[in-house]
N, C-alpha and C positions, 0 to 999 in steps of 0.2 A: 439617539432616538430609539424607539422600539419598532420593529417591523415584523409583520406576519405575512408569509407567503403560502399559497395553497396550490399544491401540485396534484391534481386529480389524475389518477392512473388511467382511467378509461380514455381520456383525451390524449394523453401523452403516448399511449401505446401506438398511435398512428402518426405521431409527429416526431420530427427530428429534434435534437437538443436546441438547435438554432431557431426552429419554427414555433416552439412551445410558448404560449402566452400564459403567464402565471398571475392570477388575482393576487394583489399585494396591497397592504395598507400599512402606513407608518404613523406613529404618534410621537409627540414630544416625550422626552424621557420621563417627565412627571406631569404631563399635561394632555391636552386633547389631540385630535388628529392634526397632523401637519397641514397647514393651510396653503403653503406655497411649495413649489418644487425645490428640492435640494440636490446637491451633487450626488449623494448616495441614495436619494429617494426622489426620482425625477417625475413621479406622477403628479397630476393636478389634484386638487381637493375633490372634484367631482369623480375622477377616476378612482381615488382612494375609497370614497364612500360607496361607489358601485362595487369595488372589490370586496369591501367589508360585507356588503349584503350577500354576495356570492359565497363568501366563506361561511357566514352564519347559516345560510340555507343548506349547505352541503357538508358541514362538518359536525362533530359531536358538540361543538360550542354553539349555543343558541342565542347568547347575548354578548354584547361587547364587554361588560364587566367580567363575565366568565372567561373570556379570552385573555383579557389583560391580567387576570390573576396569575396566569402561567409565567409572567415575567418576574413575579415577586422573588422567587428563589434565585433567579439569575442575577437580579440587581443586588441581592444580598450577599453575593460572593465577594471575596477580596478584590477581584478584578472588576466587579460591577458590570459584567457582560457575559455573554455566552449564547449558545444555540440549543434549542430543543426541537426534536423531531417526533411527531405523533403519527402513528400508523393505525388505520382502521379499515375494516372490510377488505382485508388483504387476501391475496391469492392463496389457494390451497398449497402452492409450492413453498410457501413460507411456513415454518414451524415456530409459532410464538409460545408454545406451551412449555418449552424447556426452561430450566432455571437460569436466569441472568444471561440469556443469549437469544439470538434470532438466527435460525438456520434455514437453508434452502435445500430442496431436494437435489441430489447430485449422484453421479455414479459412485460405486463402492471404492474406486481407486482415486477419488478426488482428495486433495490435501485439505487440511483444516481451514486454511485461509480462503479456499474456494467454496466452502459450505457454511462457515460460521462467521457471523458479523463480528463477534468478539475476537476471534483469531485474526481476522483481517485488520481490525483496528489496532491490534498489538504491534503491527509493523507499519502502520500508516504514516507515522512521523518518525524520522530517524532519531534514535536515542542511544547514547553510550555513557561511559563514566564521566565524560567531559561535556556531554550535551544532554541537559535535562529534558524531560518531556515538553513538547511545544504547547500542548493544551491538555486539560483534564477531560477524559471521556467516560461517560457512564452509560451502560446498557441495562435497561430494566432495573435500575436502582443500584447496580453494582459497578464500581469503578473498574475500568480496563487497565490492567497492568501492562505498560509498554515493554516490548522486547529490548533489552539492553544488549547491544551487539558486542560490547566489550566482554561481557560475561557469557554470551551465548556461543561464541566461536572459540575453538581450541586450535592450537598450532597456527597462529595467525601470521600473516605476512601482508604488508601494506605497500601499495605502489601508486604512482601518480601518472597522469597524462595531461599534457598541456597542448591543446589544439592550436594550430596556427593557420594563417590564411587571411584572405580579404574579409573585412567586416568584423574581425575579432579584436576590437579595441575597447570593448565595454569594461566598466569597472564594477565589481572587482575583476581581476584578470581571469579569463576562462581557465577552469581547472576541474579535473576529475580525479578523485581518489578511489581506489578499490582495495578492499581488504578481503582476504580469503581465509577460510578456516573450516573446521569440522565441528559437528555437534558434540563429539567426544574426543578425548586424546587419541592420537594416532595408534598407540598400542592397543587400545580398546577396539578401535575400528578394525584393525588387523585380526584381532581375536574373533570378532563377530563375523567377518568375511570368511575366515578360515574354517569356521564351524559349518559353513555352507547352509545358512538358514535362509535360503532363497525360495520361499514359498510365494510365487508370484500370484497365486490366487487369493492371497490375503494381504492387503496393503497394511493391515494392522500389525504385522510381525515386526519385531525389532530390526531385523535385517533390512526389510523394505524401508523402514523409516530412516535408517542410516545410509543405505546405499543409493536409493532413488530420490531422496529429498536433496536435490542438487540443482545448482543454477545460480543466477545472479539477481539480486534485488536492486533495481535501479531507482535512485532517488533524485528528483530535481529540486534543488535548494531545500533538501531534507524532507520533501514530501514525496511519498511513494508514487512512482509512475507504473512500473511493471514488476511483479514479484516472480522470483524463481524462473528466470529465463535461462535455459541451458546455453552454455558457451559452445562454440563450434566443435571443440574437441570432445565435449561431452555427448555430442550427437553422432560420433563416429561408430561405425560397425566394424568389429574386428573378426577376422577369420581364424584368429589364433584361439587356443584354449584360454578362456578368461580366468586366469589365475588371480589370486588376491593381489599380487604385485602388479599385474597388468591392469586390473580394474582400478586400482588406486593411482598408480603412477602415470599410466598412459591415457586412461579414459576419464579420469577425474571423477570417479564415482564417489558420491558422498561429499564432494567439495562444494562449499557455499561461498558466494561472493556478495559483497555489499558495495555498490558503486554510487558515489555521491558526485553529481555534476551540477554546474551552475550556468551552462551555456546553451543547452538545447531548449526547445519549446514544447511544452506539454500540449496535447490536443485538448479540445473543449471538455471532453469527458474525464480528463486527467488519468486515463488508463493506458495511454500510449503517447508516443511522440508525434508531433505534427510534422508534415513535410513542408517546410518553409522554403519558398522559391528564393534562390539566391543565397541561401544560408551557406556559410563556409564549411560547417561541420554538420553532419547528419548522424542519426543514430547508428546507421550501418558502420560508419567510421569509428564511432565510440566502441561498439561491440567488437569490432576487429581488434582494437587496441586492448580491450579487456581480455579477449581470448589470448593475445600475445602474453599478457602479464600473468594469466593463469598458467600458461605453458611454462613461463619462467619460474613461477612459484613451485610448480610440481617438480621442475628440474633442480632448482637451487635449494629449496627448503624441504620439500616432502621426500624426494628420492634419497638423500643421505640419511635422513631419520628412518625411513622405511628400511633401507639396507641394514642399518644397525639393529633394528627390531627383528628382521627376518634372519639375521646372521649370515 
C-alpha cells in the first residue's frame, strides 16, 4: 500500500520521539484509502480521513490527487517501492540553496558528516566490494554515492569479537567485526605528519583531515549507529614530544575503524545504543574490545611497517 506521514516541526520541537503523534494516511497500492486497519497501517478509516485533512490543510499539497501523484515515480522503479521526504518552511539553520545537498550551520571544525546531509548518507549503510548499497538514495535530484569501505581504507587489518554470556543464544550468532585503516597509504601519512602541517586553526588543511579524522564508525546490522567515535587510546594525552612515530603508533592519529555488530540494540533515534536491562553485552564492552583490537593492529601491523618507512 501507499502511506503518507506528516511530521510538523513546531509540534515535534516540544515532544519526545515516543510522544509524537503523526497524521498518517494509507491507500491501496492502486486504489482508494484503506478501509480497515492492517498490520503495517493500524489506523481506522475515520482516523485516516482525519489525518488526510490535516495533511492537506498544512502542507504544499492541496488535493488528494496532487499528493498521490508523488507515488508515481516510486512505483515505477524496479523495486516498485521507496520513500520520499519533502521539506518546506525550514529553519534558517538549514541551507537548501546549495547544489544537490542540504547543510546545517555548524562550527568551523565540524566534519562533513556533521554538517552535510549528503556526506552523512554516504556512510549511513555499510558498503564494500562484497556488500552492495542497501538502498538508492537521492538528495535534490542527485544520487548519493555510498562510501565503499574496501576502497576507502588503506593498510587494512580486520578483527573479530564474539560476545558470550547469558541471553546470547540468538541466531545468527552474535558477532562483531572491526576493520582498521587509513585514508592514505602509511608512507603518505608519515610524509604529511613529518612536514608538520598542523594548522589547528584551519580544519580544512590536509594535515587536519588526515590526522584528526579518526575514530570508529559503529554499524548495527549494517545500518550506521554512531560515526567516528574515538577509541580510548585515541583520547590519550601524552606528555612526551609528539613525534610522527608517537602520533601514529601510540596515539592512533589518523586511524579509522569500521565496526559491524549484530547483537546490540539501537535506541529509538538510531543515533546511539539503548541501555537494555539484563542485556549480556553492552556498548561499553564492545568499545573496550574494539580498543583492544586497535591496540593490536597498531602493534602487529602498523608498527613494523612504520619502522621500515622511518628506517
